[in-house]
C-alpha atoms as an extended CHARMM CRD file, in Angstrom:
* protein
*
        98  EXT
         1         1  MET       CA             85.4450000000       66.0660000000      140.0990000000  PROA      1               0.0000000000
         2         2  PRO       CA             86.9770000000       66.8830000000      143.3100000000  PROA      2               0.0000000000
         3         3  ILE       CA             88.0450000000       70.3940000000      144.2960000000  PROA      3               0.0000000000
         4         4  LYS       CA             91.6230000000       71.0830000000      144.1060000000  PROA      4               0.0000000000
         5         5  LYS       CA             93.0590000000       73.2550000000      147.0070000000  PROA      5               0.0000000000
         6         6  ARG       CA             95.1080000000       75.9660000000      145.9500000000  PROA      6               0.0000000000
         7         7  ASP       CA             98.7890000000       76.0660000000      147.3560000000  PROA      7               0.0000000000
         8         8  PRO       CA             99.2730000000       78.8870000000      150.0050000000  PROA      8               0.0000000000
         9         9  LEU       CA            100.9250000000       81.7600000000      148.8320000000  PROA      9               0.0000000000
        10        10  PRO       CA            104.6280000000       81.7540000000      149.6680000000  PROA      10              0.0000000000
        11        11  THR       CA            105.4280000000       84.2270000000      152.5310000000  PROA      11              0.0000000000
        12        12  SER       CA            108.1060000000       86.6500000000      151.9290000000  PROA      12              0.0000000000
        13        13  PRO       CA            111.3130000000       86.0620000000      153.8340000000  PROA      13              0.0000000000
        14        14  ALA       CA            112.0630000000       88.1380000000      157.0370000000  PROA      14              0.0000000000
        15        15  THR       CA            113.2170000000       91.8320000000      156.0820000000  PROA      15              0.0000000000
        16        16  ALA       CA            116.5710000000       92.7560000000      157.4890000000  PROA      16              0.0000000000
        17        17  PRO       CA            116.7450000000       95.3810000000      160.1490000000  PROA      17              0.0000000000
        18        18  ALA       CA            118.1230000000       97.9430000000      157.4740000000  PROA      18              0.0000000000
        19        19  ASP       CA            115.4710000000       97.1400000000      155.1140000000  PROA      19              0.0000000000
        20        20  GLU       CA            112.8510000000       97.8280000000      157.7380000000  PROA      20              0.0000000000
        21        21  ALA       CA            114.4130000000      101.2030000000      158.3820000000  PROA      21              0.0000000000
        22        22  ALA       CA            114.3900000000      101.9870000000      154.8900000000  PROA      22              0.0000000000
        23        23  ILE       CA            110.5980000000      101.0060000000      154.4740000000  PROA      23              0.0000000000
        24        24  ALA       CA            109.7380000000      102.9570000000      157.6090000000  PROA      24              0.0000000000
        25        25  LYS       CA            111.4850000000      105.9410000000      156.1300000000  PROA      25              0.0000000000
        26        26  LYS       CA            109.8550000000      105.7060000000      152.6030000000  PROA      26              0.0000000000
        27        27  ALA       CA            106.2240000000      105.2760000000      154.8230000000  PROA      27              0.0000000000
        28        28  GLU       CA            107.3060000000      108.3450000000      156.6600000000  PROA      28              0.0000000000
        29        29  GLU       CA            107.8770000000      110.4090000000      153.7460000000  PROA      29              0.0000000000
        30        30  PHE       CA            104.6900000000      109.1930000000      152.1440000000  PROA      30              0.0000000000
        31        31  GLY       CA            102.7250000000      110.1740000000      155.0210000000  PROA      31              0.0000000000
        32        32  ARG       CA            104.1730000000      113.7940000000      154.9100000000  PROA      32              0.0000000000
        33        33  GLY       CA            103.7560000000      114.0360000000      151.1950000000  PROA      33              0.0000000000
        34        34  GLY       CA            107.4150000000      113.5180000000      150.2320000000  PROA      34              0.0000000000
        35        35  TYR       CA            106.0980000000      111.5510000000      147.3540000000  PROA      35              0.0000000000
        36        36  ALA       CA            104.4580000000      114.6210000000      145.6180000000  PROA      36              0.0000000000
        37        37  PRO       CA            106.8140000000      116.6120000000      143.3830000000  PROA      37              0.0000000000
        38        38  GLU       CA            107.9570000000      120.0580000000      144.3280000000  PROA      38              0.0000000000
        39        39  VAL       CA            106.3240000000      122.7220000000      142.2490000000  PROA      39              0.0000000000
        40        40  GLN       CA            108.4090000000      125.9860000000      141.7040000000  PROA      40              0.0000000000
        41        41  GLU       CA            105.9850000000      128.7900000000      140.9600000000  PROA      41              0.0000000000
        42        42  ALA       CA            107.4930000000      130.8370000000      137.9650000000  PROA      42              0.0000000000
        43        43  ALA       CA            107.3510000000      134.5330000000      138.4660000000  PROA      43              0.0000000000
        44        44  LEU       CA            105.0440000000      136.2870000000      136.3170000000  PROA      44              0.0000000000
        45        45  ASP       CA            106.5090000000      138.4720000000      133.9790000000  PROA      45              0.0000000000
        46        46  PRO       CA            104.3380000000      141.3540000000      132.4440000000  PROA      46              0.0000000000
        47        47  ASN       CA            106.6690000000      141.8710000000      129.6820000000  PROA      47              0.0000000000
        48        48  ALA       CA            106.7930000000      138.3470000000      128.4040000000  PROA      48              0.0000000000
        49        49  PRO       CA            105.9890000000      137.6180000000      124.7630000000  PROA      49              0.0000000000
        50        50  VAL       CA            102.4520000000      137.0490000000      124.0320000000  PROA      50              0.0000000000
        51        51  GLY       CA            101.7830000000      133.6990000000      122.4740000000  PROA      51              0.0000000000
        52        52  PRO       CA             99.0310000000      132.5430000000      120.1630000000  PROA      52              0.0000000000
        53        53  GLN       CA             96.4080000000      131.7710000000      122.9570000000  PROA      53              0.0000000000
        54        54  GLY       CA             92.8510000000      133.2510000000      122.4590000000  PROA      54              0.0000000000
        55        55  ILE       CA             89.9690000000      133.9200000000      124.7000000000  PROA      55              0.0000000000
        56        56  LEU       CA             86.4340000000      134.3250000000      123.6410000000  PROA      56              0.0000000000
        57        57  PHE       CA             84.9470000000      137.4860000000      124.4840000000  PROA      57              0.0000000000
        58        58  ARG       CA             81.1850000000      137.8660000000      124.1410000000  PROA      58              0.0000000000
        59        59  TYR       CA             79.4830000000      141.0250000000      123.1690000000  PROA      59              0.0000000000
        60        60  ASN       CA             76.2500000000      142.1160000000      121.7300000000  PROA      60              0.0000000000
        61        61  ASP       CA             75.5330000000      144.2850000000      118.7260000000  PROA      61              0.0000000000
        62        62  TYR       CA             75.6530000000      147.3200000000      120.6510000000  PROA      62              0.0000000000
        63        63  GLN       CA             78.8760000000      146.5970000000      122.3220000000  PROA      63              0.0000000000
        64        64  LYS       CA             80.5920000000      145.5600000000      119.1740000000  PROA      64              0.0000000000
        65        65  GLN       CA             79.4730000000      149.1580000000      117.4470000000  PROA      65              0.0000000000
        66        66  LEU       CA             80.7790000000      150.7730000000      120.4550000000  PROA      66              0.0000000000
        67        67  LEU       CA             84.0180000000      149.1400000000      120.5600000000  PROA      67              0.0000000000
        68        68  LYS       CA             84.4000000000      149.7380000000      116.6920000000  PROA      68              0.0000000000
        69        69  GLU       CA             83.7960000000      153.3910000000      117.1590000000  PROA      69              0.0000000000
        70        70  GLU       CA             86.0460000000      153.9160000000      120.1590000000  PROA      70              0.0000000000
        71        71  ALA       CA             88.7260000000      152.1410000000      118.2310000000  PROA      71              0.0000000000
        72        72  GLU       CA             88.3030000000      154.4740000000      115.2660000000  PROA      72              0.0000000000
        73        73  VAL       CA             88.4320000000      157.4680000000      117.4800000000  PROA      73              0.0000000000
        74        74  ASP       CA             91.8520000000      156.3140000000      119.2320000000  PROA      74              0.0000000000
        75        75  ARG       CA             93.1630000000      155.2410000000      115.9380000000  PROA      75              0.0000000000
        76        76  ARG       CA             94.1630000000      151.7610000000      116.9690000000  PROA      76              0.0000000000
        77        77  SER       CA             92.7900000000      148.4590000000      116.7080000000  PROA      77              0.0000000000
        78        78  GLN       CA             90.0590000000      146.9210000000      118.6810000000  PROA      78              0.0000000000
        79        79  GLN       CA             92.3870000000      144.4380000000      120.0520000000  PROA      79              0.0000000000
        80        80  LYS       CA             94.8350000000      147.1940000000      121.3680000000  PROA      80              0.0000000000
        81        81  LEU       CA             91.8870000000      149.2720000000      122.7100000000  PROA      81              0.0000000000
        82        82  LEU       CA             90.6260000000      146.2240000000      124.8390000000  PROA      82              0.0000000000
        83        83  GLU       CA             94.2990000000      145.3770000000      125.9980000000  PROA      83              0.0000000000
        84        84  SER       CA             94.8980000000      149.0460000000      127.1760000000  PROA      84              0.0000000000
        85        85  ILE       CA             91.5700000000      148.8300000000      129.1740000000  PROA      85              0.0000000000
        86        86  ILE       CA             91.6280000000      145.3840000000      130.3700000000  PROA      86              0.0000000000
        87        87  TRP       CA             95.2060000000      144.6580000000      131.4620000000  PROA      87              0.0000000000
        88        88  PRO       CA             95.8990000000      147.7810000000      133.5000000000  PROA      88              0.0000000000
        89        89  GLU       CA             92.5450000000      147.0040000000      135.3450000000  PROA      89              0.0000000000
        90        90  LEU       CA             93.3780000000      143.2870000000      136.1180000000  PROA      90              0.0000000000
        91        91  GLU       CA             96.8160000000      144.5940000000      137.3330000000  PROA      91              0.0000000000
        92        92  ARG       CA             95.1100000000      147.2980000000      139.7650000000  PROA      92              0.0000000000
        93        93  ARG       CA             92.7510000000      144.4870000000      141.1150000000  PROA      93              0.0000000000
        94        94  ARG       CA             95.3900000000      142.2230000000      141.6830000000  PROA      94              0.0000000000
        95        95  ALA       CA             97.5880000000      144.7370000000      143.5700000000  PROA      95              0.0000000000
        96        96  SER       CA             94.5350000000      145.7670000000      145.7550000000  PROA      96              0.0000000000
        97        97  ARG       CA             94.0180000000      142.0780000000      146.8030000000  PROA      97              0.0000000000
        98        98  LYS       CA             97.8750000000      141.8070000000      148.2240000000  PROA      98              0.0000000000
């Protein structure tokens, strides 16, 4: 059985000068990163409503008892106690970095 030769791929027609300019412009934008969408950073609002997200917080039995006792002394929930300690500390650290 003889081997069939493939037909050569059709060549594209010559592009018009206007098309070449458009292609060059797209290539230049691609090289500059113009293809990437612009991302607008949202301003952080410390008073924004809290959603249902959760973070695992590990602690041992001693720390669990300590947290429980301190929450009872302050007469508020363990969650509120942790929030009153953690968020001000994180905001202080962030301010010191700037």
